[in-house]
Each structure stands twice: as structure tokens, then as C-alpha cells.
N, C-alpha and C positions, 0 to 999 in steps of 0.2 A: 808800152806795147805798140802804140800808134807810131812812135818814132822809129820803130823797127819795121814798120810796114804791116804789122798784124792787123787783122780785122776782127778777131775774136779774142776773148779772154775766157778760159775755162778753169773752173775750180775742180781739181781732180780728186779731192778727198775731204771729208769732214773729220771723222775719227772712226776707228773700227768698231767701237762700242759706243753708240749714241743713245740718248734718251729722247723723249718727246721734248723736254726743255731744251736740250742741245739742238734739236731739229728746229724749234721755233726761233732760237737765236740765229741759227744758220739762215733761216728764211728771211729774217729781218736784215741780216748782213747781205744776203744775196740781192734783196730788193734795192738796197742802197748801192751795192756794187753795180747792179744792172743799170740803175739810173746814172751813176757816174760814168760807166762805160759808154752809154748812149750819148752823154753830153760831149764825149770825145770822138764820136763817130764809130764806136766799137760795139760789138755784141757780146753779151755775157751769157755763159752757160755753166751748167753743173754736170759733171761726169758721174753717172750712176755706177755703183759697185754692187754689193749684195747685202751689206749691213743695214740698208734702209728697209729691208723687207721683213721686218718683225712687226708684230701687232701694235697698233695705236688706236685711239678712239675713232680716227678717221678711216681706218682700214689697216694701213701699214705706215711706217714712218715716212716712206716715200710719198704716200698719199697726203700726209700731213704737210710735207715740204711743198708738194705741188699746189695744194689748196691755199697755202699761205705765202706763195710767191706770185708776183705780178706776171701774168702770161706775156705781157708786152716787153718785159725787162729781163726775164730769166728763161732761158731755153735749156733743153736737155740733150746731153750726149749719152746715148745708151750703149754701154759695154754689154753686148748680148751674153757673153760668157759669164761674167760676174753677176749680172742681173739674174740670169737663170740659175746659176750655181747657188745664189743666195736666196732662192725661193720666189723670185719675181718672174713674170711672164712678159718677155720682150714684145710679143705681138700685141698683147692687151695694152701695154704701156704706150706703144706707138699708136694704136687705134684710139686710145683714150685721149692722148695729148697731142695728136696729129702735128700741127704746125709748130708746136714747142719742141718737138724732136727734130733737131736739125742735122745731127750726124750720128753715125754708129761706129763702134769698134767691133769688127767682125773677127771672131775666133770661136772655136767649138770645144765642147766639154766631152771628154772621153765617155763612150758608152759604158754604163754600169757605175760611173762615178756618182756618189751620193749628192743629192740636192739637199742643202741644209739651210733653213730659213735664217737669215742674218749672217751667213758666211761671207766674210769680206773679200777674200781672195782665194785663188786656187794655187796649187803647186804645179811645177813644170810637167810632171808626169801625167796630169789630167788635161793638159792643153794640147789639143790635136788639130790637124789641118781642118780648115773650114769644109764642111760637107761630110766629114767622116765620123762625127760624134753624134750626140743625142739631141742637139738643137735642130728644130725644123727651119733650116735656113731659107727654104723657098717661101714658107709662110712669113718669116721675118722680113725678107726682102720684098715680098708683095705688099705687105703692110707699109713698109718704109716708102716704097714707090708711090702708093696711094696717098700717103701723108705728105709727099713732096720732099722727102729727104734727098739731099743732093751730095752730101759728103759721107764717104765711107772709108774707113781705115782698116786695112788688114793688119791686125795686131797679133803677134805671136810671142808667147811667153813660155814656149815649150823648151825642152832640153836640146832640141835640134832645129832651130829656126831656119837655118840655111836650106834644109831639105823640106821642111814643112811649108814655108811660105810659097814656093813654087806650086806645091800641091793645092794650096788654098786658092791661088790665082787661077790655076787650071780649072778647078771646080767652078769658081765664080764665072769664068768665061764660058763654061759649058751650059749653064742653066738658062732656061727659057722662062721668062715671067709673063 
């Protein structure tokens, strides 16, 4: 990654159905990966989806992961759509983990689409332009700004990204925080 000029390494996925034991193994691996990345001048992070938001003794499996990873070595990239769709609260995660949340994937969940704890992904028909769905984007972006998030990706997995992306960008340019 460093040879290519990258400054970050992000783990995008653990498994769609994980257990607490899987989460603990991932936490151990992430701590080692974070330390190895730092030794090479890189930062390491984990990209949240929705499968982490099922119950565990610590709250959710995401809480288990966060509590068992080194805040100095493991950062979080919050995919606000997948987090919300899987039962997580992006604003709460950002507010709780502040400086560990270093980037966001911005996309929106169609109004009326079900939120199901542990749902790993969504289908193209429920991915809508940012600001037109059920996520409170202004609250998410206010929390992110307060936490110092600097990197935002407009991600679109809809059936019509060429039309949806400009709508998302227009919305984002119009909001006042």
C-alpha cells in the first residue's frame, strides 16, 4: 500500500454472519494489522456494514469490536447506509467514537425500507440519493464535523448511479451545518 502512495489500509468486510468469537478474532487481527500499518507509516481502519449490530454481552458486536481494538491503531469508516440499515445509529457511533471515526461513506436508505438488525447489505432498489431517504443526513454530518471527520465518500449502489450521484452532490452542496 505504501509503495503505491496510499496512506490508509481499510478492511472492508469480516463476514456477513459473525459471532462474538469471530469478532474477538477480528479485533486481535485488527490490532496487529493496525500496529503493522503504523510501523510502515500507514493508518488502519475498519469499514462498518450492518452485520455488526446484533446483540452481544457488550451491547452489539460492533461494541465488542470497538472495546477490544486499540483506539490508537484501529479507526472506523462508517458506511451510514449499511450501518443504519443493519440497526446501528450512525450519529451515536460518531459521537461515541469521535476521533476513531475518520471517514464516512454517504448514501441514503429509501423511505419505508425496513431496518433489520444484522442486515449486512442492501439492494439497489433501496439505495437512493443522499438527502432523499430516511437517514438524518444533517445530524450525521453535524456529528461528523464535531468529531473532526475530514474524509467523505459519496457512494452509490443504486440501479441508476449516473442520475443519483449528481442529486446527492447537489443536496450536500445545499445544506448548511
